[in-house]
N, C-alpha and C positions, 0 to 999 in steps of 0.2 A: 706315583707322584701326582699331586693335584695339578691339573692343567691350569695355565694362566687364564684369567677371566677377561672377556671382552667387555662385558657389561653386567651390572647387577641391578635387577629391578626388585625393590622391596616395597610393595604397595599394599596398603591395608584395604582389604575388601571383605565382603560379607559382614560388614558392620550392621548395627540395627538399621532397618529401613532398606532402601534400595542400594544395590552395589553394582559396580561396573565389571566388565569382563576382563580382569587382569589377573596375573599370577600373584599369589601372596608373596612369594619370593622366587626368583629365577636367576641363576648365574649361568651365563652362556659361555661355553669354552671357546677359546680362540681357534682351536682345531676340533671342530665337531666330528662326530662319527660319520663315516662315509657310507651311505646307503648302498644296498645291492639293487641290481636291475629289477624292475617290476613290469610285467606285461601280461597280455591275455593268456588264458589257459583254456583247456577243453571245457572246464566248468564255468569259466568267466571269459567268454569270447569277445572279440572286437565287435562293437555294435555302433556304427556311425549313423545315427538317425537324428531328425530335427529336434531341437530343444523346445519344450513347451513351457517349462517352469524350472524352479530351482528348489533345493532344500539346503538349509544351513544346519549342520549336525553338530551338537554340543555334547560332550561327554562329562559326566560327573566323576572327576578324578579320584576322590576318596573311595568310591566303589570300584573303579577300575583297578586301583592299586591294592585293593584288599587281597592279601596273600601273595602279592607279586614283588615284594620289596627285594627279594634275593635274586630276581631274574636280571641277567646282564642286559637283556633287550630293553627292559623297562627301568634300568638303573637311573637314568636322568630324571624321569618323572617320579619314580616311586622309591628309589633307594638312596637318595641324596638329601642334602639340606634344602633342596627345592620343594616348594609347597604350592599346590594348585587347587583351585575350586573347579569351575567349569573350564574345560579346554576345548579348543577348536578341533573337532574330528575332521570336518571338511565342508567344502561348498560343492554340492552335487547337482549337475544338470539332470533334469527329468525330461521324459518324453511327453507325448500328447496322450498317452494311455498308460498301461501297466509296465511297459518296457522303458528303459532309459538308455541314453548313449553311454558308451564306456570304451576306453582304450582306443580312441579314434585314430591316433597316429603313434608311431614309435616315440618313446620318451628316453632321452639321454639321462645319464646320471646328473643330478642337480649339483650345482657348484657349492662349495663351502659357504659362500656368502648367502646364497638363498637359504640354506639350512640354518645358518646363524640367525638370519632375519626372522625366521618363523618358529624357532624352538620354544620361545616363551608363550606362544599361542598353541602350537601343536608340538608337545614335548617328546617327539620321537623322530629321528632322522629318517627311519624307514617308512614311517607313516606319511611323512611329508612327501617322500618319493612316490609312494603308492597313490596318494591323492592327486598328485600331478599326472602320473601315468594313466590312472583310471578315469579321472574326472576332468582335470585341467586341460588335457589335450583335446577334449571335445569342445572347449570354450575359446581357446586362444592358442597361438603358436609361441607365446612368451610366458614362461613360468612366473616371471616377476609380476606381470599383470594379473594372472590368475590369483596369486597369493595376496596381492595388494587388495583385490576385491574381497577376498575371503576375510582378511584381517580387518578391513574397514567395516564389514558387516558385524564381525565378531566384537569389535571394539564398541559398537553402538548398542549392544545388548546390555540391559540392566536386569538385576536379579532380585527376587524377594529375599528376606532374611533367612538364609539357609540354615544358620545355626539354630534359630528358633524352630524351623520346620523339622530339623533332624531330631529335636528333643521330643517330638510327638511320637507316641507308640505307632501310629499309622494315620495316614490321610488317604483320600481317594486320588486317583490320577486326575480326575476332573477338578478337584479342589486345588491340587498343585498347579495344573494348567491355568486355572483362574488367577492364582496368586502370581504366577509368572507373567501372565498377560497384563495384570494390573500394574506391574512395574515398567511396562513398555507402552508408550503412547502409540495408539493406532493398531495395537495387537489385541486379538481376542482369543479365547481358549480354543476355538475351532481352527485357528491358524497354526496349531502345533500338534505334534504327536509325542507322547511320552512312552518310553520303553523302560523295561525293568528286567532284572536278572530272574532266574528261576526261583530264587528265594524271595522275590518281591521287592527288591531294593532298586531305587532309582538308578538307571543306567544312562540314558541319553534323552535329550530334548531335540526334536527335529522341527525346525521352524520352516513353514512352507512359504515360498516366495514366488511372485509372478515373473513374467519375462523382464520386467524392469527391476527385478530384485527387491520388490516391495512386498511386505507380508500380505498373504491372502489365504482364504479358506483352503484347508488341505483336501485333496481328493479322497473319496471314501476308500479307495483301494490301497491307500498308503499304509494302513495298519496302525500299530500302536495299541496301547492299553485301552480297554473300555473306560468310560468316564467313572464308572462305579468301582473299578478295580482298586483293591487296597494297595498302598504304596508305603514303603519305608525309605528313609534317607540316612545314609551312613554319614556320620559327622566327620569333619576334617580333623585328623589326628594332630 
């Protein structure tokens, strides 16, 4: 049985020109999925170190959902009437070098309200829980504050015409970064990192932020594609 809807957002984005960071359509259930506990592991240990900067990570949903429509875990994002362009992966605190803080304190299971408030930005209850546990606990003791900061930054992002870019056989990562930067005042191509799948399709955009959460040049160690790397963009289905 279909769950009752708390809210429906049907917002036209990715129109010609610059577009905002909103879901094309997103129906939030009154009773969202309850996430499981997330915490440090041997491979991902607790690391409580000073914050030097931040990264805002954005996922290109059409690529993420490619081949995942039948997965129960990804059903809200990929297997329903909901449609997404760029989604909010998370707001990550970085350190002063190559390491970053993570899992700074134990994280309780988030309330249904917190999950509901964030599902149209980050369309996975488990990912919302993970982002709070791994990253948010290093920034504040209040999940509402962490997610409010993340959503504020996400809502301020503008995008180039992704439909036009997706029709190109390929562009370079540098060309895409320049197009992305041109849509956002005060942002330049060196303030972001572009990542891709093994097949060369756009995966994520990482926007580098300073301690005031303002865009700034990314450190060399942060990785991402070389500017000349070929990039393809999967179209929204």
